[in-house]
C-alpha positions in Angstrom: 12.9 38.7 67.3 16.7 38.5 67.2 16.9 41.7 65.2 14.8 43.7 67.7 17.1 42.8 70.4 20.2 43.7 68.6 18.5 47.2 67.8 17.4 47.8 71.1 20.9 47.1 72.5 22.1 49.1 70.1 19.8 51.8 71.6 20.6 51.6 75.1 24.3 51.7 74.1 23.5 55.5 72.2 21.7 56.5 75.4 23.9 55.6 77.6 27.2 57.0 75.8 27.1 60.4 76.8 26.4 59.9 80.1 29.7 57.8 80.4 31.5 58.9 78.0 30.3 62.5 76.6 30.8 66.1 77.7 28.9 65.7 80.7 30.0 62.1 81.7 30.3 60.8 85.3 34.3 60.4 84.3 34.7 64.1 83.4 32.7 65.1 86.7 35.2 63.4 88.7 38.2 64.7 87.0 36.7 68.0 87.5 35.9 67.2 91.7 39.5 65.8 91.7 41.1 69.1 90.3 38.7 71.1 92.7 39.8 69.1 95.5 43.7 70.0 94.3 43.1 73.6 93.8 41.2 74.1 97.5 44.6 72.3 99.0 46.7 74.8 97.2 44.7 77.9 98.2 44.8 76.6 101.7 48.4 76.6 101.5 48.6 79.8 100.2 45.9 81.5 102.3 48.5 80.1 105.3 51.6 81.8 103.4 49.7 85.0 102.8 48.8 85.0 106.5 52.2 84.3 108.1 53.5 87.2 105.7 50.5 89.6 106.9 51.8 89.2 110.3 55.7 89.8 109.7 54.7 92.8 107.9 52.6 93.9 110.7 55.9 93.2 113.1 57.8 95.0 110.8 55.8 98.3 110.6 55.4 98.0 114.4 58.1 96.9 116.3 62.0 97.0 116.0 62.5 93.1 117.0 62.1 91.9 113.5 64.0 94.6 112.1 66.7 94.0 114.5 66.5 90.2 113.8 66.6 90.6 110.1 69.8 92.9 110.0 71.1 90.1 112.2 70.6 87.3 110.3 70.6 88.6 106.5 73.0 91.4 106.8 75.3 90.1 109.7 75.0 93.6 111.8 75.8 93.9 115.3 75.1 96.3 118.0 77.5 99.0 118.4 79.3 97.6 121.5 78.5 94.2 121.2 81.3 91.4 120.7 80.9 89.2 117.5 82.3 85.5 118.0 82.0 83.4 115.0 82.4 79.4 115.8 83.5 77.0 113.0 82.5 73.6 113.1 85.2 71.3 111.2 85.6 67.9 111.6 88.6 66.3 113.4 89.8 63.5 111.7 92.8 61.1 111.8 94.8 63.4 109.3 93.8 66.8 110.6 96.3 68.6 112.5 95.5 72.0 114.2 96.9 74.8 112.7 99.0 75.7 115.5 100.8 72.2 115.8 101.5 72.6 112.0 103.7 75.9 112.8 105.5 74.5 115.8 107.1 72.0 114.0 
């Protein structure tokens, strides 16, 4: 009787093995589901990026505002009658003295 119970236990384990560890197991299905959700999140980010790029392309083709903004920001261009002023921020510390004060001494 004990041998029969042992044989049944081994048969049950043998039948359950593919369900838990085999090629189409629950673990594999869970891993694939996790990979699928990660890929969907990546795809969503890429769709948003593509939409932004498409809007920028439409703006560049249709209007001059985007072209002017790029020329100003990326190339440092200004209009013909504009005056360009650059303000430099540097911290004023205890040891720093303005350049005009150094030359006056």
